[in-house]
C-alpha positions in Angstrom: 15.7 -7.6 -13.1 15.9 -7.2 -9.7 16.0 -10.0 -7.2 15.3 -8.0 -4.6 12.0 -7.0 -4.0 10.4 -4.7 -2.2 6.3 -3.6 -1.6 4.1 -1.0 -2.3 0.8 -0.4 -1.2 -2.1 1.8 -2.0 -5.4 3.0 -1.5 -8.2 2.8 -4.4 -11.9 2.5 -3.9 -14.2 -0.4 -4.0 -15.8 -0.2 -7.6 -11.9 0.5 -9.3 -10.2 -2.5 -6.5 -14.1 -4.8 -8.1 -12.6 -3.9 -11.9 -9.5 -4.6 -11.3 -9.8 -7.6 -9.7 -12.7 -8.4 -13.0 -9.1 -7.3 -15.0 -7.0 -10.0 -13.6 -9.1 -12.7 -13.5 -9.5 -12.2 -17.5 -6.0 -11.9 -18.0 -5.7 -14.6 -16.0 -3.3 -13.4 -13.4 -2.9 -12.8 -10.0 -3.5 -9.2 -8.4 -0.5 -8.6 -7.8 1.4 -9.3 -11.2 -1.6 -7.3 -12.6 -0.2 -4.1 -10.9 3.6 -5.4 -11.7 2.8 -5.3 -16.0 0.3 -1.7 -15.3 3.5 -0.4 -13.3 6.1 -2.1 -15.6 4.3 -1.4 -18.8 4.1 2.6 -17.8 7.5 2.5 -16.8 8.7 1.1 -20.1 6.1 3.4 -22.2 3.9 -0.4 -23.1 0.5 0.2 -23.8 -2.3 0.1 -22.0 -6.0 -1.6 -23.1 -9.7 -1.7 -21.9 -10.6 1.5 -20.6 -13.1 0.5 -16.6 -15.3 3.2 -16.4 -15.4 5.5 -13.3 -18.8 5.7 -11.7 -20.3 9.0 -11.1 -18.9 8.9 -6.9 -16.3 7.1 -5.4 -17.4 5.8 -2.1 -15.1 3.6 -0.6 -11.3 2.6 -1.1 -9.7 -0.9 -0.3 -6.2 -1.5 0.6 -3.9 -3.2 -2.7 -0.4 -4.4 -1.8 1.9 -5.8 -4.9 5.3 -6.3 -4.0 7.7 -5.3 -6.4 11.2 -5.5 -7.4 14.0 -2.9 -6.1 14.9 -0.5 -9.1 10.5 -0.2 -10.4 10.5 1.3 -6.4 12.8 3.6 -6.4 11.3 4.5 -9.8 8.2 5.0 -8.8 9.9 6.7 -5.4 11.6 9.2 -7.7 8.3 9.9 -10.2 6.1 9.8 -6.5 9.0 13.1 -5.4 8.9 14.7 -8.7 5.5 15.3 -8.5 5.3 16.2 -4.7 2.7 13.8 -3.7 3.3 9.9 -1.9 4.7 6.4 -3.7 1.7 5.1 -2.6 -0.8 8.0 -4.4 1.2 7.6 -7.2 1.2 4.3 -7.3 -2.7 4.5 -7.2 -3.2 7.2 -8.8 -1.7 5.3 -12.1 -3.4 3.0 -11.9 -7.0 4.7 -12.3 -5.1 6.7 -15.2 -4.5 3.4 -16.9 -7.5 2.0 -16.2 -9.4 4.9 -17.0 -6.7 5.9 -19.6 -7.7 8.9 -18.4 -5.6 11.3 -16.7 -5.4 12.1 -13.1 -5.6 15.4 -12.6 -3.3 16.7 -10.1 -3.9 19.3 -7.0 -1.6 22.0 -8.7 -3.2 20.7 -12.2 -6.6 21.7 -10.7 -5.5 24.7 -9.7 -4.5 25.8 -12.9 -8.6 24.0 -13.8 -9.9 26.1 -11.2 -7.7 29.6 -12.0 -9.1 28.6 -16.0 -12.6 28.2 -14.8 -12.4 31.7 -12.4 -10.8 33.5 -16.3 -14.1 31.7 -18.2 -16.3 33.5 -15.5 -14.9 36.5 -15.9 -15.2 36.2 -20.3 -18.9 35.7 -19.5 -19.3 39.0 -17.3 -17.8 40.3 -20.6 -19.9 39.4 -22.7 -22.5 40.0 -20.0 -21.5 43.2 -20.6 -21.5 43.9 -23.9 -25.1 42.2 -24.5 -26.2 44.4 -21.6 -24.9 47.5 -23.8 -26.0 46.6 -27.0 -29.8 46.1 -25.9 -29.7 49.9 -23.9 -28.5 50.6 -26.5 -29.1 48.7 -30.5 -28.8 51.9 -33.0 -25.5 52.1 -31.8 -23.0 50.8 -33.3 -20.0 53.0 -32.0 -21.2 50.7 -28.1 -17.7 48.6 -28.5 -15.0 49.2 -30.3 -12.8 46.5 -32.6 -10.4 46.2 -29.4 -12.2 44.8 -27.1 -13.9 41.8 -29.0 -10.3 41.6 -29.8 -9.7 40.9 -26.3 -12.3 39.1 -25.7 -11.0 36.3 -28.2 -7.5 36.5 -26.9 -8.3 35.7 -23.7 -10.5 32.9 -24.9 -7.4 31.7 -27.1 -4.9 32.1 -24.6 -7.3 29.9 -21.7 -8.2 26.7 -24.5 -5.0 27.1 -25.2 -4.0 26.9 -21.1 -6.2 23.8 -20.4 -5.2 22.1 -23.8 -1.5 22.1 -22.3 -2.3 21.0 -19.4 -4.2 18.0 -20.4 -1.5 17.2 -23.5 0.6 17.2 -20.0 -1.0 15.1 -17.3 -2.1 13.0 -20.3 1.7 12.3 -21.0 3.0 12.1 -17.6 0.4 9.3 -17.1 1.3 7.5 -20.5 -1.4 8.6 -22.4 0.0 10.4 -25.0 
């Protein structure tokens, strides 16, 4: 470790901050030491346990400051830059991900999930069209052909694979998978 220490500040909601304080107290360390442990564990691939329950709605945020050795600060900055976010945002996401043991979705990942939701809505409309066609001609077995169902099944499978891949990628990025 380097002797040069630099500070990282980040904002988290009040409830996560309170849980962070409680966790630090339970572990018998300062908040700064716990923050440093989380960063070191993530950067060094050490597991973190004891998930914190997320509130239904986040309302308040509180600033948390911590000093890091320069090499860790540089690593945080590099990881943040690779995700296209600020170091403080990356650190807040890391804390949230490690305390809740759930991945934090970044803007591009949220965009991918929104795209997935649009595809699922389109699939739902297709299913409604199938139901309507079947209801209009209950005895006609030629209303729909096998290729329509195969295309629908392929679209559903493609969507499920995309969501699974996104979640696995996000979990690996935040040190959970």
